[in-house]
DRENGU-264504 format. One line per 5 residues: number of its first residue (from 1); their letters; for each residue x negated, y negated, z of N, C-alpha, C, O. Coordinates in steps of 0.2 Angstrom, whole numbers. Last residue first. Example, Ala and Ser with C-alpha at 12.3 -4.5 7.8 and 13.67 -1.06 7.14 Angstrom:
! DRENGU-264504
2	SA	-64:11:35:-68:5:36:-64:0:39:-67:-6:40 ~ -66:28:39:-62:22:39:-66:16:39:-71:17:42
! end
This chain:
! DRENGU-264504
168	GEQRK	10:150:-83:8:156:-89:6:153:-95:5:156:-100 ~ 23:145:-74:16:147:-74:15:150:-81:20:153:-84 ~ 31:129:-76:31:136:-78:24:139:-78:20:136:-82 ~ 36:117:-66:31:119:-70:32:127:-71:34:130:-66 ~ 54:110:-67:49:115:-63:43:118:-68:44:122:-73
163	PVLFS	58:95:-73:59:103:-74:52:106:-70:46:105:-71 ~ 64:81:-64:58:85:-68:59:93:-68:60:96:-64 ~ 72:68:-60:73:75:-60:68:78:-67:69:76:-72 ~ 70:54:-50:69:57:-56:69:64:-55:67:67:-50 ~ 78:40:-43:76:46:-42:75:51:-48:81:51:-51
158	VCQEQ	75:24:-37:77:27:-43:73:35:-41:68:36:-39 ~ 72:16:-26:79:15:-29:81:20:-35:86:20:-38 ~ 60:12:-21:62:20:-20:69:19:-21:73:20:-17 ~ 60:-5:-20:56:1:-19:62:7:-18:67:6:-15 ~ 61:-16:-30:66:-13:-26:63:-5:-25:65:-1:-29
153	IEVTV	53:-31:-34:52:-24:-33:58:-23:-30:61:-27:-27 ~ 62:-44:-44:59:-41:-38:59:-33:-38:63:-30:-42 ~ 65:-59:-54:64:-50:-54:61:-50:-48:57:-54:-46 ~ 75:-70:-62:70:-69:-55:70:-60:-55:75:-57:-56 ~ 76:-80:-75:75:-74:-74:72:-74:-68:66:-77:-67
148	DESGL	87:-92:-83:80:-91:-80:82:-85:-77:87:-84:-75 ~ 94:-88:-99:94:-89:-93:87:-89:-90:83:-86:-94 ~ 99:-82:-110:94:-86:-111:91:-91:-105:88:-96:-105 ~ 104:-65:-112:105:-71:-113:99:-75:-112:94:-73:-114 ~ 96:-50:-118:100:-55:-113:100:-61:-115:98:-63:-121
143	IDGDC	93:-36:-128:93:-44:-129:98:-47:-123:104:-46:-123 ~ 84:-22:-124:90:-25:-126:90:-33:-125:86:-35:-121 ~ 71:-18:-122:74:-17:-128:80:-20:-130:82:-20:-136 ~ 70:-21:-107:69:-13:-109:72:-14:-116:76:-9:-118 ~ 76:-35:-112:75:-32:-105:75:-26:-107:81:-24:-109
138	QVAEQ	71:-52:-118:73:-46:-119:71:-41:-113:65:-42:-109 ~ 79:-67:-119:75:-64:-116:77:-55:-117:82:-52:-116 ~ 80:-82:-129:83:-75:-127:78:-71:-123:72:-72:-124 ~ 75:-98:-122:75:-94:-127:79:-87:-124:80:-86:-119 ~ 75:-115:-119:76:-108:-118:78:-105:-122:82:-107:-127
133	PECSV	58:-122:-123:65:-121:-123:68:-116:-121:64:-111:-121 ~ 56:-116:-107:58:-122:-111:54:-122:-119:48:-122:-119 ~ 60:-105:-94:57:-105:-101:60:-112:-104:66:-113:-103 ~ 56:-98:-78:60:-102:-82:56:-104:-90:50:-105:-91 ~ 54:-84:-69:51:-86:-75:57:-91:-78:62:-89:-79
128	KIQRG	50:-75:-54:54:-80:-57:51:-84:-63:46:-88:-62 ~ 44:-62:-44:43:-66:-50:49:-70:-53:54:-66:-55 ~ 38:-52:-31:45:-56:-34:42:-62:-38:39:-67:-36 ~ 26:-46:-30:33:-42:-29:39:-46:-32:44:-44:-35 ~ 13:-49:-43:18:-50:-38:23:-47:-36:26:-44:-41
123	QWHQI	0:-54:-53:4:-48:-50:7:-51:-44:5:-54:-40 ~ -5:-61:-69:-4:-60:-62:1:-54:-59:5:-51:-62 ~ -14:-66:-83:-11:-61:-79:-12:-62:-72:-17:-64:-69 ~ -16:-73:-98:-17:-74:-91:-14:-68:-88:-10:-65:-92 ~ -25:-71:-113:-20:-68:-110:-22:-70:-102:-28:-70:-100
118	GETES	-36:-74:-122:-28:-77:-123:-24:-76:-119:-19:-80:-119 ~ -47:-68:-119:-46:-74:-116:-39:-77:-116:-37:-82:-113 ~ -47:-51:-116:-45:-56:-120:-44:-63:-117:-39:-64:-113 ~ -53:-34:-113:-51:-41:-112:-50:-45:-117:-53:-44:-123 ~ -46:-20:-122:-50:-24:-120:-48:-31:-118:-42:-33:-119
113	QGIIN	-36:-11:-129:-38:-11:-121:-43:-14:-120:-47:-11:-116 ~ -34:-11:-142:-41:-8:-141:-42:-8:-133:-47:-5:-130 ~ -22:-17:-141:-22:-10:-143:-27:-7:-142:-27:-1:-141 ~ -27:-30:-136:-22:-26:-133:-22:-17:-134:-21:-13:-130 ~ -34:-34:-147:-38:-33:-142:-33:-28:-136:-35:-24:-133
108	AATSL	-24:-36:-158:-29:-30:-158:-32:-29:-153:-34:-23:-152 ~ -19:-46:-150:-14:-40:-152:-20:-35:-152:-20:-31:-147 ~ -28:-55:-152:-26:-53:-145:-21:-47:-145:-20:-44:-140 ~ -27:-57:-166:-35:-56:-161:-32:-52:-155:-34:-47:-154 ~ -15:-62:-166:-17:-57:-171:-23:-53:-166:-24:-47:-165
103	LSEVK	-17:-75:-160:-12:-71:-157:-14:-63:-161:-14:-58:-157 ~ -27:-82:-168:-28:-79:-162:-23:-75:-157:-25:-72:-152 ~ -19:-84:-180:-26:-79:-181:-27:-77:-173:-28:-71:-172 ~ -8:-91:-176:-8:-84:-178:-14:-79:-177:-15:-73:-175 ~ -10:-100:-161:-12:-99:-167:-12:-93:-169:-14:-89:-165
98	SENFL	-9:-101:-147:-3:-102:-150:-4:-102:-158:1:-104:-161 ~ -11:-89:-132:-14:-93:-138:-8:-93:-143:-4:-89:-145 ~ -6:-85:-120:-5:-91:-121:-9:-94:-128:-10:-100:-129 ~ 5:-74:-114:0:-73:-119:-1:-80:-123:2:-81:-128 ~ 4:-69:-98:6:-75:-102:1:-75:-108:-5:-75:-108
93	FLDLL	11:-57:-88:6:-58:-93:9:-64:-98:14:-64:-100 ~ 12:-49:-73:15:-55:-77:9:-56:-83:4:-56:-81 ~ 18:-35:-64:13:-38:-68:15:-43:-73:19:-41:-77 ~ 24:-31:-49:27:-32:-54:19:-36:-59:15:-40:-56 ~ 21:-17:-37:19:-24:-40:22:-25:-47:22:-20:-51
88	SDDIK	21:-4:-33:25:-8:-30:23:-15:-31:24:-19:-27 ~ 14:5:-40:10:2:-35:14:-4:-32:11:-9:-29 ~ 19:14:-50:20:16:-44:17:11:-39:18:13:-33 ~ 16:9:-63:23:11:-61:24:11:-55:29:9:-52 ~ 2:-2:-66:5:4:-62:13:4:-61:15:-1:-58
83	VPHMS	-8:-7:-76:-2:-10:-75:1:-2:-73:3:3:-77 ~ -23:-14:-77:-20:-8:-74:-12:-9:-72:-11:-12:-67 ~ -25:-22:-91:-25:-24:-85:-21:-17:-82:-15:-16:-84 ~ -24:-17:-104:-31:-19:-103:-32:-22:-96:-37:-23:-94 ~ -10:-12:-108:-15:-7:-102:-21:-11:-101:-25:-8:-97
78	IDAVG	2:-14:-115:-2:-19:-112:-6:-17:-107:-6:-20:-101 ~ 7:-8:-129:3:-6:-124:-1:-12:-120:-6:-14:-123 ~ 21:-4:-138:16:-9:-136:14:-6:-130:17:-3:-127 ~ 33:5:-138:29:3:-143:23:0:-143:18:1:-148 ~ 35:12:-122:38:10:-129:32:9:-134:27:12:-134
73	VNGSN	23:12:-111:29:14:-111:32:10:-117:31:4:-118 ~ 12:7:-102:11:10:-110:17:13:-111:16:18:-113 ~ 14:0:-90:9:-3:-96:9:0:-103:8:-3:-109 ~ 27:-5:-82:23:-1:-84:19:-3:-90:21:-7:-94 ~ 33:-18:-77:32:-13:-73:29:-5:-75:28:0:-72
68	AIICA	29:-34:-83:28:-27:-83:29:-23:-77:25:-24:-72 ~ 34:-47:-91:34:-46:-83:35:-38:-84:40:-36:-86 ~ 26:-58:-102:29:-51:-101:30:-50:-94:25:-53:-91 ~ 29:-72:-115:27:-71:-108:31:-64:-106:37:-63:-107 ~ 20:-79:-129:25:-73:-126:24:-74:-118:18:-76:-116
63	LGSGK	14:-91:-133:19:-88:-138:24:-82:-135:29:-81:-136 ~ 14:-103:-121:11:-99:-125:17:-96:-129:22:-98:-129 ~ 10:-112:-106:11:-111:-111:9:-106:-116:4:-104:-115 ~ 13:-113:-87:9:-113:-93:13:-112:-100:19:-110:-99 ~ 12:-115:-70:14:-118:-77:8:-115:-82:2:-114:-81
58	VSKGD	16:-108:-54:12:-109:-59:15:-111:-66:20:-108:-68 ~ 19:-107:-37:20:-111:-43:15:-111:-48:9:-113:-47 ~ 22:-94:-25:16:-98:-29:18:-100:-36:18:-96:-41 ~ 31:-86:-22:31:-92:-19:26:-96:-20:26:-102:-18 ~ 28:-74:-30:28:-73:-22:27:-80:-18:23:-81:-13
53	INITF	27:-85:-42:26:-77:-41:24:-77:-34:19:-79:-32 ~ 35:-93:-55:35:-92:-47:32:-87:-45:36:-82:-47 ~ 32:-103:-67:33:-96:-66:32:-97:-58:28:-102:-56 ~ 38:-111:-83:38:-113:-75:39:-106:-72:44:-103:-73 ~ 31:-111:-99:34:-108:-94:33:-111:-87:27:-113:-86
48	HLEQT	35:-116:-116:32:-119:-109:36:-115:-103:43:-116:-102 ~ 31:-109:-131:36:-110:-125:33:-112:-120:27:-110:-119 ~ 29:-111:-149:25:-112:-142:32:-112:-137:36:-116:-138 ~ 39:-102:-159:36:-106:-156:32:-107:-149:32:-102:-145 ~ 41:-89:-171:40:-89:-164:37:-96:-163:31:-97:-166
43	KILAK	43:-85:-184:48:-88:-182:46:-91:-174:50:-96:-171 ~ 32:-78:-187:33:-83:-192:38:-87:-187:36:-93:-187 ~ 33:-67:-179:26:-71:-179:29:-77:-182:27:-82:-179 ~ 45:-61:-183:45:-64:-177:39:-69:-176:40:-75:-173 ~ 40:-53:-195:45:-60:-194:46:-63:-189:48:-69:-190
38	FAAVA	31:-45:-187:29:-50:-193:33:-55:-194:31:-61:-195 ~ 39:-39:-180:35:-42:-177:32:-47:-182:31:-53:-180 ~ 47:-31:-191:50:-36:-186:45:-41:-182:47:-47:-181 ~ 37:-22:-194:41:-27:-199:43:-32:-194:40:-38:-194 ~ 34:-16:-182:29:-19:-185:31:-24:-191:28:-29:-192
33	YALNG	47:-9:-179:45:-15:-176:39:-18:-177:37:-23:-174 ~ 47:0:-190:53:-6:-191:51:-12:-185:52:-18:-186 ~ 39:9:-188:38:5:-192:41:-2:-192:39:-8:-194 ~ 47:19:-179:43:13:-176:39:9:-180:36:4:-177 ~ 58:22:-192:56:23:-186:51:17:-182:53:11:-182
28	VKDKM	64:19:-205:57:20:-204:54:20:-198:48:19:-197 ~ 78:20:-204:76:23:-209:67:24:-209:64:28:-212 ~ 82:19:-189:85:24:-191:80:26:-199:79:32:-201 ~ 76:5:-189:75:11:-185:75:18:-188:70:22:-188 ~ 87:-1:-198:79:-1:-201:75:3:-196:70:6:-199
23	EDSTH	99:1:-191:97:4:-197:90:3:-200:88:7:-204 ~ 95:-7:-179:95:1:-179:95:4:-184:93:10:-185 ~ 82:-19:-182:90:-16:-181:90:-9:-181:85:-5:-181 ~ 74:-31:-175:74:-24:-176:81:-21:-174:84:-20:-169 ~ 75:-44:-170:75:-44:-178:73:-36:-179:70:-35:-184
18	EIMKA	73:-43:-156:79:-46:-159:80:-44:-167:86:-42:-169 ~ 62:-39:-155:67:-35:-153:74:-36:-157:78:-33:-159 ~ 54:-50:-158:52:-44:-162:60:-39:-161:63:-37:-165 ~ 59:-59:-149:61:-60:-156:60:-54:-160:63:-53:-165 ~ 53:-54:-136:61:-53:-138:62:-55:-145:67:-52:-148
13	ELGWG	39:-55:-140:42:-49:-140:49:-48:-140:52:-44:-144 ~ 38:-69:-142:37:-65:-147:40:-58:-147:42:-55:-152 ~ 49:-75:-131:45:-77:-136:44:-72:-141:49:-70:-144 ~ 49:-63:-114:51:-70:-119:46:-71:-124:40:-70:-123 ~ 54:-48:-107:49:-53:-111:53:-57:-114:58:-55:-116
8	IRTFF	52:-35:-97:56:-40:-99:51:-46:-102:46:-47:-99 ~ 49:-17:-94:46:-23:-95:53:-29:-97:58:-27:-100 ~ 54:-3:-88:48:-4:-90:46:-12:-91:40:-13:-88 ~ 66:-5:-79:62:-1:-78:55:-2:-82:50:-1:-78 ~ 78:-16:-71:75:-15:-76:69:-10:-75:67:-11:-70
3	FQG	96:-21:-66:90:-17:-65:85:-17:-71:88:-16:-77 ~ 104:-35:-62:103:-29:-68:95:-27:-66:90:-31:-64 ~ 116:-41:-51:110:-42:-54:109:-34:-59:113:-29:-59
! end
């Protein structure tokens, strides 16, 4: 298996990553993601997800599905729900608005950290996602294949080295 640290995404987020070239990031920095998001918005179609969260099955449709272990690492903040990296839970968000205006409104609400009706949220320790039609999946900014994905919490499997605080 493969490990991930921040998040895995289907649909709009994966297409955004797919359309963000290293060359563009070198030229314009994080603005490259905004340009890619616009391109992705045009090309993203509604996807149908079959989701299993700790043994409970859920079905839903939308333009994006994200499994997050952290709410605010990277270019997007999905912290309208408290996503904590140390709570031993994965957070799944299904962005089920399919109209461009609704998706833009959802994006504005995400940035403002307020609730929106266009997003469903679940938490679990093990999550399996199937997507129809099958599409590429992004994992911490890298594009993977388009197969079904199962993720689960692996507690205490990463150690961090942090500098000692200096007094003064």
